[in-house]
Structure formats: structure tokens, C-alpha cells
N, C-alpha and C positions, 0 to 999 in steps of 0.2 A: 503493501500499500503505500509506504513511505517513497519508494522510487518512482511510482507512478505519479504521485502528487508532484513531486519535484519537476517532473517532465512537463506538467500542466502549467506551472507558473515560472518555467525558465526564462521565458521570452520577457516576462516582466522585471527580472532579476531578483526574484523573490525565493528565499531559502524558508521552506515550510517545515515546522516541526509539529506532531500531533502527540498528545499524551492523555490518558485517561485520568481523572482524580479518583478519590476513593470511593465516591459515590457513583454507582453504575449508570452510564449513559451521560454523565456530566463531562463533557470534554472542552479542552481549551487547545485552540490552534494558534501557534506563534509563527508569525511572519516576520522574518528578519530583513531590515532594509540593506541594500547593497550600496547606499550612499553614506555619507558622513554621518555618523550616528549622533543624534540629539537627544534621544530619550526613549520613553515607552508609552504606548497608548493602549488604554484597554477599551475594547469594542463590545458592547453587550448588544448584539443583533442577531446573526444566524452564521452557523459554521458550515451548512450545506454548500455554498459555493465553493468552498475551500477543500472539498472532498471529492471533487470531479475527476473521473477518469478520462483518459485521452480522448475517448470518442463521445463524451458527455458535453451537454451544453447547459446553461442556466435553465432553471425551472421555468417555463413560458407560461405559467398559470398567473404570476404575480411578479413585479418589477423588483420585489424585495431583495432576492438573491444578488442580481445584478448591482443594485444600488449599494448592498453591503460590501460587495467586492469592491467598488469604486471608491467607496469611503476609506476603507484600509488602504487602498492603492495610493489615494492622496496623501495618506500621512507617510506611507512607504517612500514615495517620492521625495517627501520633504525631511527625510532622514530618520523617521521614527520606527522603531521595532513594534509591531502590533500584536497584541493578545486578543483573540476573538472568543468569546462565549455566546452561547444562546441566551436570547433575551429572558428565557424562562428558566434558566439556570438559578435555582435558589440556594445552592451548596457552595459557590465558587468564593474562595477567600484569597484576596491578594497577597502575594508573596514578594513584591517588589515595589518600588516606587514608580509612580505613573505621572508623566507630564500632562496627561489629558485621559479623561474618562467619558465615553460617550454612550448613552443608553436610549433604546427607543420605546420601552414601556414602563417597566415597574421595579428594575434593579437599582435605580438611583438612590432610593431611600436606604436600602438595605446594605449597600456597599460603600456609600459615601463615609460613613463613620469609620470604615476600615482602611480608608486611603491616606496617603500623606497629605498633610495640610496644604501643601502648595499645589496639589493636584487641581487643573481646571476641569470643572463638569459641565457636560454639555449635554442637554436633553434634546433629542431628535424624535418628537412624537409622530407617529404614523396616523394618529387620529385626532379628532378634535379631543380637548381635555375630557378626561374620564367623566367627569361630573356632568358636563353637558350632554356627552355621548350618551351615557347610561340613563339620563333623564329624558333624551329624545327617544331612545329605544322604547321605554316604557310609556311614554306618551303616545307613540304609534300604536303599541299593542293595546292600549286602553281606548284608543280610537276606535280600533278594529273591533274591540268587544262591544262597544257601544254601538257599532254601525252595522255588525252582522251578528252578534248575540252567541260568540264563542271565543275562547281564550287560547292563544297560541304561546308556549313557552319561548322567551327571548333567548336565542343561541349565541348571541355575541355580545355579552357585557364585558367591560373592561374592568380590571382588578382596580379598586380604590388604592391610592397611592399619593404621595407627597413628592413627585418628582419635580414639579415646578419649584417647590419650596426649596429643595435641596441643591437645584441646578445654579450654576454661575451665568450660563448663557442658553438661550432656546433656539433651535434651527427648524423652522417648521416647513412642512409641504402644505401649501394650501394659500388661500387669499385672506382678506382682510377677517372674513369669518372665523377662520382656524386661528389667526393672530389673537383676535378679541377672546376667544375662549382660554387663552393662556397669559393674557396680559396682565391679570389681577395682581400679580406680585411685583410687577413694573421692573421685571428682569430685562435685559437686552434681548430683542427677539429679531431673528433675521429669517427672511423668507427664501427659499429655492423652490424652482419649478420641478414638479413630478416628470418623469421621464416615461416614454412610451415602450411597450413591449415590442411594437412592430411599427415601421412606416411604410407608407404606400404611395405610389406614383398617383398623380392626379387622372382620374378616369374621365377622359374627356368625351367619351362615346356613351356616358349614362343617359338614358331616355329618362328624363325628370316627369314626364307626363305617365310614365308606367309605373313609376314608384310614388307616386304622391299620397296614396293612402296607406302605404306600408312604414311601420315603425319598430324600432328595435329596443328592447331593453336588454342590457349586459351587465351583468353584476355577480358578487360572489355571497358568501354566507351572510345571513341577515336578510332574509328576502322582505320581512315586514318593515324594518326601519329603512331598507332601501326602495320601498314604495312599490314593489311589484303587486301586492294586493290591491292597492289603489288603481293601478293599471288594469288589473283583471276584472274589477268592478266596472270600470270605465269601457273598455273595449267589449264586454259582455253586452253592453246597451248599445253599441255602435256597430252593427253587422256589416256596414260598408267599409270599415276600416280594419287593416290587419296588424295584429301585434306579433312579433317574433321574440322569442323568450331564449337567451343564452345565459346559463348559470348552472348551478350544481342541481339540477332537477333532471328526473328521467325523462328522455325524449318520447315524443309520441311514434305511433308506428309509421306515420308518412315520412317524417325526415329520417327514420332509422334506416330507410332504403337508399337515401342520397347523401346522408353524411357518415363520416368514419366513426363507427361505434367505439373504436379504441379511445376516442376522445372523450367519451362520456365518463362522468363520475357518479358512484352510487349517491342518491338522493341525501343530503344532510339534514332536511327538515322535513321528515315523514309527515308531521302533524300539519304542516302547511300544506303539503301535497295532498293530504287526505281531506282537509277542508275545502281546498280549490280544486278538487279533482275534476268536477265538470267543466270549470273554466279552462283549466290546463290541458284536458284531453278529450272533452266533448263539445268544445265550442268551434264552430268551423272558422272563424276568424282569428283565432288565436292559436299560434303554433309553438309548441314546446319543443326546442331543439335540443336543449341541454348543455352541457359544456363543450365549447368550441376552442380550438387553438386560434388565437387571433392573427397568428403569423401564416395560417394555412390558406390555400385556395378557396376552401368552403367558406371561411370568413369573409374573404374578399367578394366573393359571388354574392353572400347575403348581403352585405353592405351596399352593394351595387343594386339591390333589389328595394333597399329601403330609402327613404327619404331623411329620415331624423332617428337620433337616439333620444328616447324619453327617459328621464331619470330623475324621479321625485325623492332623492334620499334625504333622511332628516340629520344625518351627521356623517361626515367624512374628514379626513386630513385632506387631500386632494385627490379626487376619484380618478383611479387610473383607467377605469371605463370610460369616463368622459374624454379623458385624454386621447385614449386610442381611438375612439369614435370621432373626435375632431381631426385625426390623422386620415381618417378614412373617409373624410368629405361628407360627414353626416351633420345635419343641423341640429344643434344641441337645444333641447327643451328640458331644463335641469333646474333644481332647487339651488337657492344661494348656497345652501349647506353642503353642497357637492364639492366646494373649495375650490371650484374653477371659475375664473372670471370670463364671463361672456359679454360681448357687446351686442346691443340690441339690433346691429346691422346685420348680424349672422346667426343670432339665437334668441332663445327666449328664458327668462328666469321666472319661474313660477311664484307666485306670491304667497299662496298658503297651501299649495299641492291638495287641495280638495278634489274629489271625484269631478265635481261640476267644471271647477278650473282646468283640469286636465281635458276633459271632453271639450270645452270650448276652445283651447289652444290647440288641441289636434285638428279640429275643423277650420280654424283661422289659418294655420300654417298650410294645411291641405289645399286651401282655396286660393293660395297665392299664385301668380302666373309662373310659367316654366321659367323665364329668364330670370325672375326673382328668386325662385328656389335654387337655379344654378349658380346665381351671384353669392347667395348666402352658403351655399355649400362650399364654393370656392374660397369665399373668406374664411370660413371655419378650418379648412385644409391649410391655408397661408398662416393663420394665426398659430396652428399648432406647430408648423414648421418654423416658426419664427421664436415661439416661446417655450414650446415643450420638446426637447430633444435630448438625447442621451448627453450629447456634447455641452448642452446649454446646462444640464444639472452638474455636471462636473466643474465647469467654469464657475458656475456660481458657488458651489458648495466649496470649492477651493478658495475662492475669493473671500469667503466667510472665515474660513479656517486661517488663512494668512492674516486676517484683521484680528481674530482672537490671539493668535500668537504674538502679534504686535503689540496688543494690550497686555499680555502675560509679560513680555520682556520689559515694557515701560513700568509696569508695576512693580517688578524685581529691582529695577534701577532705583525707583523711589524708595523702595523698602531698603 
């Protein structure tokens, strides 16, 4: 394993060591810089991207593995050796001094008291603040109970933590919404753009007249707080409009014939599937595709069939689904809480995400002239190309780290 891993990272000048701690399955990956050594960094994120075999690529269901790798590489390039642990590792104990500690979820509170006093703590949340997020999730589930008369268990609550309180700096993925959920402690907050899983060429041959009534929902776990229930209720009353659903849901029999079944995942929220079985599988204008690789020809074909992504999520850091669909040239109909800034020249920000508002917005967008639809789609694609790329993420994140290093050096001189 060690020899194979070293081959994967050789082109980046990285020496990789892997060891297992006393607790089974809690692992630490050590990446040694090949540049002039400046110190150590502890990164609490994911170890999976550093355990790839020669023939393997990053997980293409989420951008996190790629992003974690890039954060580590930025510090390596700057002369820091990086120790990487999983964000859910509750047993890791620091055994050395660290110049920086970066955490993405809830390790900040536990590990900070164990660090050397001059270690700079950086919180890089992948979600909105846990208190806002959990409140938003419960609010959507309560609204569902009151609207439909049944209760579904929230599958994606965040662990309560004091990460903002313990951090020295915060680096968010998202827009002003995401920033505001973390602003209450008045810590320095920096914003970096989310990156896409895939980019696509502009499809100049797309026939907008043929797709003006077709809409896409693309999302992951947390179907209620991401608004899929609202869309099912809306489209069930709009037989002339079609909804295509891509997510961790079993595909219906029609699409099972045309889409690669190896891409499908077992349903994660069986209670949701049971409650909405009729809408998901027995409603002619609602097409449940299941999970699809966004870099696949199938996904490109699907986006070419649709006019818009509709995504009324109640809480995000910065939605990767929205970012990827902007790159695919889909007109965004999204909530402000999706964390992505959308100009009204190429998209719609939903005000309250009610079923009635969703239905009215679908009709309004669908009724636009072909040339307007094409112009909006092109502007969405151009916006993604200018603001949400992997190069842009790396550039902005490195810029923030350099500023924090400058602050650290200035503080050390003053001290």
C-alpha cells in the first residue's frame, strides 16, 4: 500500500506516510513537503483522497475529496508538512506542535485545548452554522407534517459544536447568507467559491422550445430540507410540466432501461420514498432517475433535455448541485439559502419556497421566449465559468492562507 500511494503523489513532490492509531479505523495521513520546511499543519477533513490507487480518481459524488486534497497541497507548496485526519475522528491526540489547524465540522472544540498556544485555528465549514442548519431542517419537517399529515425523520442534522467560538479565522463556502450564519462572534471571515465536479462545453444546438417544460432537481441526502417534497407536491398538480429527479433515490423502471444502473445508490431515506411513492413512481410527469454521475454522458444528455435546475433548499454552505448545473447551462431557480449568488438576469431567487410560489415560478420561466431562455442559460454558464472553477477555488483559498500567514508573522513580531 505504501509503495502504491507514493506513486500517486510523486508528481506533486509529496512523501506520504500512513499509520493507524490505537483506535481501530482512526487513521492519520502524513504528507511531507519537498520545499523548505516551515512547520506542521493539522487538517481535519478526509483521508480518502490520499489512499487512492494508481487507477483510481477522486470520488465523483461530491467535491469534498478533491477540495481536501487541494487544501493539503496548498500548504505543502508553502513549505508545511500536513497531517490529515477524518473530520469524524474523535480520538486523535496531537503529538507535535502545529502552525495551523483546519477543521470542517466539529473537531475544533475538542482538539484546540490540546494544541500549542500559538497554533492558528481555521474553521472551514461545509454547511451553514449548525444551529441555523438544524433549525432549518426541523422547520421544513414541521411544515411537511402540517401540510401532509405525516412525520419523516431528519437524516442530516449537524452535531452541536463551538467551532466558531474556538476558531481564529473562518473560511466559508457560500454567499452572504452563509457568512451571516457564522458572523455572530465577529471573527475574521473569508469567502471562497465552491468548485464543480465537472465542466461542460456550451451546447449551442440545444433546442429551448423542446425543453421549456422540463425541470431538474439534483441533490443528496436530506430530501426534505433540500425541498424535494415541495417539488413533488407542486409537479403532482402540474401535469403539463416534467420534473427529473437525480439523487439517492431508487430509479423508476423507465429510466432503468436507459441509465447506467451501476450509478444508482440504495435509497438512504426509505421513509421519504414510502411517503411519496405515488409521486416518485406513479406520476407520469415525474421521473425518478436516481443518482447519476455528473461527469457522465447520461447527465449531459439529461441537462440538454431540461431548461432549469429548481432547488428550494433551506440550508447549505454553497450548493454543489447548483454550481454544477450552472456549468451545465441550466437556468437556476433556487433559494437564497442555497448559498449561491444568482443575478436576476439569468436566474430566480425564491422568496419563501412555498408550493404556490414554486408553481408560479415554473410557469413564469416556462413562458419566456426562446431567445430569452437561451440568453439566461448562456449567462448562467458564463457566470459559472468565471466564478466557480477548480482553479478559482485554489487561487482564492491560497490567497486567504497567505493573508493569514502574514497576520501570524506580524503578530509574532509584535509579541
